[in-house]
C-alpha positions as CSV (number, residue, x, y, z in Angstrom):
1,X,13.1,17.6,6.9
2,X,14.2,16.9,10.5
3,X,13.5,13.5,11.9
4,X,13.7,11.8,15.3
5,X,14.2,8.2,16.1
6,X,12.3,6.1,18.6
7,X,14.9,6.3,21.4
8,X,15.1,10.1,21.1
9,X,11.3,10.4,21.2
10,X,11.0,8.1,24.2
11,X,13.6,10.1,26.1
12,X,11.8,13.4,25.4
13,X,8.5,11.9,26.6
14,X,10.1,10.4,29.8
15,X,11.9,13.6,30.6
16,X,8.7,15.7,30.4
17,X,10.3,18.0,27.8
18,X,7.9,20.7,26.5
19,X,6.9,19.8,23.0
20,X,3.7,18.8,21.0
21,X,3.4,15.3,19.8
22,X,0.8,15.0,17.1
23,X,-0.7,11.9,15.6
24,X,-1.9,12.9,12.1
25,X,-3.9,9.7,11.4
26,X,-7.7,9.5,11.6
27,X,-9.6,9.9,14.9
28,X,-10.5,6.2,14.7
29,X,-6.9,5.2,14.4
30,X,-5.9,7.5,17.3
31,X,-8.7,6.1,19.5
32,X,-7.5,2.6,18.8
33,X,-3.9,3.3,19.9
34,X,-1.5,6.1,20.2
35,X,1.8,7.1,21.7
36,X,1.5,8.5,25.2
37,X,1.1,12.3,25.5
38,X,0.2,12.7,21.9
39,X,-2.8,14.6,20.6
40,X,-4.8,13.9,17.4
41,X,-5.0,16.3,14.6
42,X,-5.7,14.4,11.3
43,X,-3.6,15.6,8.4
44,X,-6.7,16.7,6.6
45,X,-7.6,19.0,9.5
46,X,-4.2,20.6,10.1
47,X,-4.8,23.8,8.3
48,X,-8.1,24.6,10.0
49,X,-7.1,23.5,13.5
50,X,-3.5,24.6,13.7
51,X,-4.1,28.3,14.5
52,X,-6.3,27.5,17.4
53,X,-4.6,24.4,18.8
54,X,-1.0,25.2,17.9
55,X,-0.8,29.0,18.5
56,X,3.0,29.2,19.0
57,X,4.6,28.8,15.6
58,X,8.1,28.4,17.2
59,X,7.0,25.6,19.6
60,X,8.7,22.2,19.0
61,X,6.2,19.9,17.2
62,X,6.8,16.3,16.4
63,X,4.3,14.5,14.1
64,X,3.9,10.8,13.4
65,X,1.7,8.4,11.5
66,X,1.6,4.6,11.1
67,X,5.0,3.6,9.9
68,X,8.1,4.5,7.8
69,X,6.1,3.8,4.6
70,X,3.2,6.0,5.6
71,X,3.3,9.4,4.0
72,X,0.9,11.3,6.3
73,X,3.6,12.6,8.7
74,X,6.0,13.9,6.0
75,X,3.0,15.6,4.4
76,X,2.0,17.1,7.8
77,X,5.6,18.5,8.3
78,X,5.4,20.2,4.9
79,X,2.0,21.6,5.6
80,X,2.9,23.0,9.0
81,X,6.1,24.5,7.5
82,X,4.0,26.1,4.8
83,X,1.8,27.5,7.6
84,X,4.8,29.2,9.2
85,X,5.8,26.7,11.9
86,X,9.5,26.7,12.4
87,X,10.4,23.7,14.6
88,X,8.6,20.7,13.1
89,X,10.1,17.1,13.2
90,X,8.9,13.9,11.7
91,X,8.9,10.7,13.8
92,X,9.1,8.7,10.7
93,X,8.9,5.2,12.3
94,X,5.5,6.0,13.6
95,X,3.3,3.6,15.5
96,X,5.1,0.6,14.0
97,X,8.5,1.8,15.2
98,X,7.1,2.5,18.7
99,X,5.6,-1.0,18.9
100,X,8.8,-2.6,17.5
101,X,10.8,-1.0,20.2
102,X,8.5,-2.6,22.8
103,X,7.0,0.6,24.1
104,X,3.4,0.8,25.3
105,X,0.5,2.6,23.7
106,X,-2.4,4.6,25.3
């Protein structure tokens, strides 16, 4: 499984690189705080929403959840790969890693 660290993710966001950043936690969690430029597709909704919201299976997708110990993003990577997505990465440090690095949330 490919992973990305907090500095690499911040650089991608700041450089306006084209990729999808997906928070796979619940809508309530996403509404409370999320990494800038991310969208919310809870892990339990990935299968039903991916075809419509992520039509390009070769597009770069980065998923994240709460922290390194949270298993929602690794599960989401596996699910997306099972659905045929070819360029999926896990930001395994998640919200906690973003906060620890001192970066702002939306």
